[in-house]
C-alpha positions in Angstrom: 219.2 118.0 35.2 217.3 117.0 32.2 217.9 113.7 30.4 216.7 112.5 27.0 213.6 110.4 27.2 215.4 107.3 25.9 217.9 107.5 28.7 215.4 108.5 31.4 213.1 105.6 30.6 216.0 103.1 30.9 217.3 104.2 34.3 215.3 101.5 36.3 216.7 98.9 34.0 220.2 100.2 34.4 219.9 99.9 38.2 218.5 96.4 37.9 221.2 95.3 35.6 223.9 96.8 37.9 222.3 95.0 40.9 222.3 91.7 39.0 225.9 92.2 38.0 226.9 92.9 41.6 225.1 89.7 42.7 226.6 87.6 40.0 230.1 89.0 40.8 229.5 88.0 44.5 228.6 84.5 43.3 231.6 84.2 41.0 234.0 85.3 43.7 232.5 82.7 46.1 231.5 82.9 49.7 235.0 82.4 51.0 235.9 85.8 49.7 235.2 88.4 52.4 233.8 91.1 50.1 231.3 88.8 48.4 228.7 89.7 51.0 229.3 93.4 50.2 228.7 92.6 46.5 225.4 90.8 47.4 224.4 93.7 49.6 225.1 96.3 46.9 223.3 94.2 44.4 220.3 93.9 46.6 220.2 97.7 47.2 220.6 98.4 43.5 217.7 96.0 42.7 215.5 97.6 45.4 216.4 101.1 44.1 215.3 100.0 40.6 212.0 98.8 41.9 211.4 101.9 43.9 212.2 104.2 40.9 209.8 102.2 38.7 207.0 102.2 41.2 207.3 106.0 41.9 207.2 106.7 38.1 204.2 104.4 37.9 202.3 106.2 40.6 203.2 109.6 39.2 201.9 108.5 35.7 198.7 107.2 37.1 198.2 110.5 39.0 198.9 112.5 35.9 196.5 110.4 33.8 193.8 110.8 36.3 194.3 114.6 36.4 194.3 114.8 32.6 191.1 112.7 32.6 189.4 115.0 35.1 190.6 118.2 33.2 189.3 116.7 29.9 185.9 116.0 31.5 185.7 119.5 32.9 186.6 121.0 29.5 184.0 118.9 27.8 181.3 119.9 30.3 182.3 123.6 29.8 182.0 123.2 26.0 178.7 121.5 26.3 177.3 124.3 28.5 178.6 127.0 26.2 177.0 125.2 23.2 173.7 124.9 25.1 173.9 128.6 26.0 174.5 129.5 22.3 171.6 127.3 21.2 169.2 128.9 23.8 170.3 132.4 22.7 169.8 131.4 19.0 166.3 130.0 19.5 164.5 133.2 20.6 166.1 135.0 17.6 165.0 132.2 15.3 161.4 132.2 16.6 161.2 136.0 16.3 162.3 135.8 12.7 159.8 133.1 11.9 156.9 135.3 13.3 157.9 138.2 11.1 
Protein backbone atom coordinates (compact mmCIF):
# COMPACT_ATOMS: atom_id res chain seq x y z
CA UNK A 1 0.00 0.00 0.00
CA UNK A 2 1.39 3.36 -1.03
CA UNK A 3 0.76 6.47 1.02
CA UNK A 4 1.39 10.07 0.02
CA UNK A 5 4.68 11.41 1.38
CA UNK A 6 2.95 13.93 3.63
CA UNK A 7 1.07 11.12 5.40
CA UNK A 8 3.98 8.65 5.35
CA UNK A 9 6.31 11.11 7.06
CA UNK A 10 3.79 11.80 9.83
CA UNK A 11 3.11 8.20 10.85
CA UNK A 12 5.66 8.15 13.74
CA UNK A 13 4.21 11.40 15.06
CA UNK A 14 0.72 9.94 14.87
CA UNK A 15 1.75 6.91 16.94
CA UNK A 16 3.49 9.13 19.47
CA UNK A 17 0.43 11.36 19.79
CA UNK A 18 -1.80 8.30 20.15
CA UNK A 19 0.46 6.95 22.90
CA UNK A 20 0.43 10.25 24.75
CA UNK A 21 -3.34 10.40 24.47
CA UNK A 22 -3.66 6.90 25.91
CA UNK A 23 -1.36 7.82 28.79
CA UNK A 24 -3.17 11.06 29.50
CA UNK A 25 -6.51 9.21 29.39
CA UNK A 26 -5.18 6.74 31.93
CA UNK A 27 -4.12 9.63 34.14
CA UNK A 28 -7.47 11.37 33.74
CA UNK A 29 -9.40 8.23 34.70
CA UNK A 30 -7.22 7.76 37.76
CA UNK A 31 -5.49 4.74 39.18
CA UNK A 32 -8.64 3.56 40.94
CA UNK A 33 -10.15 2.71 37.57
CA UNK A 34 -9.16 -0.84 36.67
CA UNK A 35 -8.48 -0.14 32.96
CA UNK A 36 -6.16 2.81 33.59
CA UNK A 37 -3.20 0.43 33.59
CA UNK A 38 -4.33 -0.88 30.19
CA UNK A 39 -4.41 2.70 28.93
CA UNK A 40 -0.89 3.28 30.24
CA UNK A 41 0.31 0.02 28.70
CA UNK A 42 -1.19 0.81 25.31
CA UNK A 43 0.24 4.32 25.48
CA UNK A 44 3.67 2.97 26.26
CA UNK A 45 3.45 0.45 23.40
CA UNK A 46 2.34 3.17 20.96
CA UNK A 47 5.24 5.40 22.02
CA UNK A 48 7.72 2.55 21.61
CA UNK A 49 6.24 1.72 18.19
CA UNK A 50 6.68 5.35 17.16
CA UNK A 51 10.32 5.36 18.21
CA UNK A 52 10.93 2.04 16.43
CA UNK A 53 9.42 3.29 13.16
CA UNK A 54 11.45 6.48 13.35
CA UNK A 55 14.71 4.65 14.05
CA UNK A 56 14.15 2.10 11.26
CA UNK A 57 13.49 4.90 8.77
CA UNK A 58 16.58 6.74 9.98
CA UNK A 59 18.77 3.66 9.49
CA UNK A 60 17.28 3.01 6.05
CA UNK A 61 17.88 6.60 4.96
CA UNK A 62 21.48 6.48 6.16
CA UNK A 63 22.05 3.26 4.22
CA UNK A 64 20.49 4.76 1.09
CA UNK A 65 22.59 7.89 1.46
CA UNK A 66 25.77 5.84 1.81
CA UNK A 67 24.82 3.71 -1.19
CA UNK A 68 24.16 6.81 -3.30
CA UNK A 69 27.48 8.32 -2.21
CA UNK A 70 29.36 5.18 -3.25
CA UNK A 71 27.48 5.03 -6.57
CA UNK A 72 28.26 8.70 -7.28
CA UNK A 73 31.94 8.14 -6.46
CA UNK A 74 32.04 5.12 -8.77
CA UNK A 75 30.38 7.06 -11.60
CA UNK A 76 32.78 9.98 -11.13
CA UNK A 77 35.75 7.60 -11.30
CA UNK A 78 34.36 6.03 -14.48
CA UNK A 79 33.88 9.47 -16.07
CA UNK A 80 37.40 10.47 -15.11
CA UNK A 81 38.83 7.25 -16.59
CA UNK A 82 36.91 7.70 -19.83
CA UNK A 83 38.03 11.35 -20.08
CA UNK A 84 41.65 10.29 -19.54
CA UNK A 85 41.29 7.59 -22.20
CA UNK A 86 39.87 10.12 -24.65
CA UNK A 87 42.72 12.53 -23.90
CA UNK A 88 45.32 9.82 -24.44
CA UNK A 89 43.67 8.80 -27.72
CA UNK A 90 43.56 12.43 -28.87
CA UNK A 91 47.20 13.20 -27.99
CA UNK A 92 48.85 10.87 -30.55
CA UNK A 93 46.57 12.19 -33.27
CA UNK A 94 47.38 15.78 -32.33
CA UNK A 95 51.13 15.11 -32.30
CA UNK A 96 50.90 13.37 -35.69
CA UNK A 97 49.11 16.40 -37.13
CA UNK A 98 51.77 18.71 -35.67
CA UNK A 99 54.59 16.73 -37.39
CA UNK A 100 52.94 16.96 -40.79
